[in-house]
N, C-alpha and C positions, 0 to 999 in steps of 0.2 A: 561269527565275529561280534564283539560287543563294542559299541561306540560308547562315548562318555558324555557326561552332562554338559550341554551347551545349547539351550533352546533358542538362543538368538532373540529376535525382536518380536513384538506383538504384531498382529495383523493390522491393528489401528495405525501403528507407526509405519508399517509397510505401505498402507494405502495412502498415507500422506506423501510418500516419496515416489510411488510407482508411476504416477501420471507423468511427472517431470522426467523420470528415468526413461519411460517409454518414448517420449518425444525425441530425446537425444539418442535413443538406443541404436537406430540404424546407422547414424553418422558415426557414433562411437565404435560400433562394430567394424565399419569400413576403415576407419583410421587405424584401429588396432591391427586389423589384418594386414594393411599396407606396412605398418611398422614392424610387424612380426615377420613379414616376408623378407624385409631387409635384415632382420635379426638372424634369419637362417643363413644369410651370406656373411654377415659381419661378426656374428657371435655376440651381439648385444646382450646385456644382462636382462633376464626376466625376473620381475618381482612377484613373489607369491604370498598369499595370505591364507592362513589356516583358521577355519571356523569350527571350533570344537576341539579342545586340547586334551581329550582323554587318550586312552591307550591306542585306539584305532587312528585317531587324528595325529598323535605323535608319530606313529608308524608311517602314516601317509606323508607327513612332512619330511621325514628322513628319507623315504624312498624318492620323493620328488627332488630333493637336493642331490641325491646320488644318481638320478637319471640324467642330469645335465649339469655340467661343470659351470655353466654361466647362469645359474639360478640362485637367487638369494631369497631367504625368508625375511620379510620386512614387517609383517603384521600378524597378530593373532587375536582371536575374539572368543570370549567365554562369558558365562554368567557367574561362575565362581572363580575366585582368584587362585586357589590352590592348584587346580589343574594346569593353569598357565605356568606357574612356577615349576611344577614337576616336568611339564613338557619341555620347557626351555632348558632346564638343567640336564635332561636326558639328551637333547639334541646337541647341546654344547659340550657334553661329555664324549661325543663321537668325534675323534680327531679328524676324520675324513671330511666332515661337513661343518665343524664348529665355527670356522671363520666366516661362513656364509649364513650364519644365524644372526641376522642384523636387526633384531626386534628391540626397539627402545621402549621405555616406559610409556611414552606418548602414543606408541602404536600397539600397546597391549590394551585392547578394548574390553570393557566389562559392562554387562547389563543386557537387558532384553533387546536393545537396539545395537548391540555390539557388532553384529554381522554387517549392518548397513554402514557403520563407521569404517569398518575394514574395507568394504567394497569401495568406499569413497576415498581411501587413503593413498591411492596411486598404484595399487597392485594390478597386475595384468592377468594373473592366474589365481583362481580361488579353489581351495580344497574344502569340501563340505563333509563334516564328520560328526555332526550333532545327532541327538536322538531323532529318528526319522519323521516324527510328527512335524518337524520344522523344515524338512527337506524341500517341499514344494515352494514355500515362500522365500527361502534362501536362494534356491535355484532361480526362481523368477527374477529376483532382484539382481543376481549376478549376471544373468543373460541380458537383462534390460540394460545393464551398464556396460555391456560389451566385453565381458570377461570369459576366458576359457575356464572350464570347470571340470574338476574331478569330483564325482558325486557318489558318496558311499551308498551302499544298499541298506534297506529297501528305499523306494522313492516316495513313500508316504504311508499314512496309516488309514486313509479313507479314500473313497472314490473321487470326491471333489478335488482332493490333493493330487491324485494321479492324473486327472484331466488337466490340471494346471501344469503338471510336468510334461504332458504331451504337447501342450501349447508352447512351453518354454523350449522344448526340443525342436519344434518347428522354427521358432525364432532363432535358435542357435544355428540351424541349417541355413536360414536366409542370411544370417550375418557371417557365415563361414567361421564359426567358433567351434573348437573342439569340446565335446561333451563326452567324458569317459566315465563308465559305470564301475562301481565297486563290486560287481558280481565277479569275483576274482577267478573263479574256476574257468571262465571263458578265456583266460590268458595262460592257462597251464598247458604245457606242451603235450603231455600224454592225453589229456582229455580233448584237446583240440584235434589231434589225429584220430582219436577214437570216434568222436562225433562226425568228423568228416567221412570216415569209412562207413559209419551208419548211414549218413545221407547219400553216400555213393552206392548203397544197396548191399553192404556186406552181409546183412542178416535178412535181406528181403524187406518187404513192407512191414512197418511196425504194427504189431497187434496189441501190445500192452507194455506199460512201463510201471515199475514198482520202485519207489524211492523211500528211503528211511532217514529219519533224523531223531534217533533215540539216544538221549544223552541226559546229563544231570541238570539241575537248576542253575540259573545264571546268577541272579541277585534276589534272594528271597526278601520279601517285604518285612521290615521290622515291625514289631507290635506297636499298636497305636499309643500305648503308654510310654513308649520310648521317644515320642515326638517332643523335641525341645519346646519349652514354653516360649510363646511369642512368635514362633515360626509361622509364616503364612501358608495358606493352602498351596499356593503356586510353588513356593520354595520346597515344601515337603514332598510334593509330587515330583518336582524336578530332581531332587536328591535321590529319589527312588523310582526313576523314570521307567525302568524296565517293567515295573509291575502295573503300569497303567496303559490301557489300550490306546488312548489318544496320543501317547508319547512313543510307545514301542510298537504298537500294532499287534501285540501278543507274540508268543514264541514262534508260531508258524510263520508270521510275517517278518519278524526281526531276525530270527536265527535260521529257521528251516527254509526261508526264502531261497537260499542257495540250492536246496534240493528241488524246490518248485521250479527254479530257473533251469535246472538241468533237465527236468521234464520238458519244459518249453524248448530247450535246445534240441533234445532228442526228437521232438515233433517238428523241428525245422521251421518254427514260426506259425504252424497251424494252430489256430485258437480253439480252446475248448468250447463246446456247445453249452454244457451245463455241469453242475456239480452238486453232490450231496455230501454231508459230513456228519461226523459224530465227535463228541469231545466233552470235556468237563474239567473240574478241579478236584483232584484227589487229596492234595495237601492243603490245609488251611492257609490262606494268604492274607489274613488280617484285612486291611483296607483295600488291597490290590484287587483288580478286576480282570485278570487274564487267566485263561485256562492253562493247565500244565500238560494236557494231551489233546490232540486233534488228529483224526483220520479223515482224509478227503478222498472222494471217488469221482474222478473227472471223466466225462464222456466227450470224445472227439468225433469228427465226421467218420463215416464208414465203420462205425462200431468200435473204434479204437478206444481203449480205456487206459487210465493212469491212476495209480493208487499212491497216496502220500501218507506215510505214518510218522507222526511227530509226537514225541514224549520228552518231558524234562522233569524226571523224577529220580531221586537218588536210589541206589541199591537195586537197580533194574538192569536187564540185559541192554547192552549198548550196541548200536549199529548206525553207521552213516554211509550208506551204500546206494548204488543205482543198478537196477536190473532191467535190461531191455529185452523184450521177447519179440522176435520177428518171425515172418513166415518161413524163413530158411535158416534160422539159427538164433543165438542169444549173444548179448553183450553184457559184460559185468564190470562194474567198478566197485571193488570191495574196499571201503574205507579209503585210506591213502595209498593203497597199492596200485600197481600199474594196471591200466585198463586192459581187458582181454575180450576176445571174440571167439566163439565156438560156432563154426558153420562149415561150409564146404572148404573154406580156407581158414584154418585157425590162425589167430594172431594175438600177440601180446606186445604191448609197447616196450621197446628196448632203447628208445632214443634218449637224447640228453634231457636231464632234469633242469628245471628252472624255478626261480622264486617268483610265483605268479603275482605276488603283491608288487614286486619290483618291476616285473614286465609290464604291469598296468601303466606305471609311470614312465617307463622307458618309451613305450609306444605313444603315450599321451604327449610327452614333450617333443618327441621326434615329429609328431604330426603338426605341432605348432611351428616348429622350426622350418618344416618343409612347406608350410601353408597348404597342407593336405588334411583338413580337419577330419577327425573321427567323430561320429555322432551315434552313440549307443541309445539315443533317447527312446525310440519306439519300443524296442524289445525290452529295455530295462523297465519301462512303465508297464508293459504287458505282463512281464513276470511278476511284478509287484501286484498287479490287479488279479492275477491268478491266485496268489496267496490270499488276498483279501476276499476273493470269491469263496475259497475254501473255508476261511475263518467265518464268514457270514453264514455259509451253509451249516456249519457246526453250531454257531451261536443261536440261529433261529430254528434249526431242525427242518428247514425247508429246502426244496430243490431251487438252486439259484442259477439262472442262465447268465451267459456272458453279457448279453445286452442289459439285463437287469443290473448287473454289477457295474458295468460301465456307466450307467445312467443313475446310479444310486445317489440319493440326496442326503444320506446319513453322514453328517459332518461331525467328526469327533473332535477336531482341533478347535479350541475356543477362539472366537473372534475377540478383538480388543483386549488381548492378554496384558494384564498389568501385574506388577509384583505383589500388590496387597489386595487383589480382588478375591472375593469369595468364589471358590471353585469346587462345587459339589462333585463327588465321585459317582460316576455312572454305575448303577448296580451291575453286578456280574450277570452276564447273559444267561438265560434259562431257555433251552430248546423247547419249542412248543408254546412258549409264552412271549419271548422277545420277538418283536415284529421286524420284518424287513421294511426298509424305507429308502 
């Protein structure tokens, strides 16, 4: 899934507001919970705000509005104005939800501090759909302010960001706030039943998992000579965010993280011990610094292995599948087809199909109404860190342990981000040369 450009605020601006927000956070969370418990009975209207108005953000807003008839969209936040206009036009063009799109010009927030203005605008639910480099600081601000959050995947682009997400998830738990992840396959009917059967022993103990994410490029980086005169480093990188590691995390992290998450799902939360990886850049990427292919080899306890193959190059064989090998059989999810198991008892999913994107929001808003919060925080952060672990192994050419990755100090997202700052592009990683930190 591809999110769209809305980086939100700088860390400098965030730090100015985070202390005050934290002081009032526990009280705000308690008040909102009490009010939302009443809403479950009375049908009070929930106000939602969307941070990031690209294609994924627009889709999330539509799904949120369709999940609950007493939800209204009252605020949006973006860095660029055009995505706001396109998003609102799309939502207002859907007759089923148009009247509940109640965003005024005053509540269409622009700029690097737009996310904080949205949080402060009176919304009770926040949908986060910006480039993932900004996810940790946006999530931290929303939870500090006592908001329920739908948080698109992945959860960050570096380990310090993931550690922040884990802290925010714990705060959400303490405040009894719902925190739902955009790892959408976890809400797909067939995969839910498949992995439940795997966990129940349908193929015996897992011996190995092979996942593929072999597809085409998402947003190729334009040549440097196409850069408009006068455009700042920050704006140039934001407009081409997918091609920069600090914003997207690389293709393994931003796109193939779904496949990494399904490895984690198959392992039922058991964490990898270590990983090695290979990768590089086959197609010239101008100023961009992401790889277009990475293979990762994870080792789990008891000698269990997982293999992740990611490639985003045109005119190549495509596959987006999951292959699980157990002591007593195999489980396969071939692309979008129904999951199947070959073992003592063969099985193929034949149950009802669902729109997993819609189900995410159906369950999210139901949890708010019932005051029975969902908190995906730990596993969504762990799946992101697994992807970062694989990327780091490929970038450095070294074996990376889980503890090393969890404690990494390599911070990609710039501090004190401002619109006109000089922002040098980190050189593309070179295995054997790039150091782990």
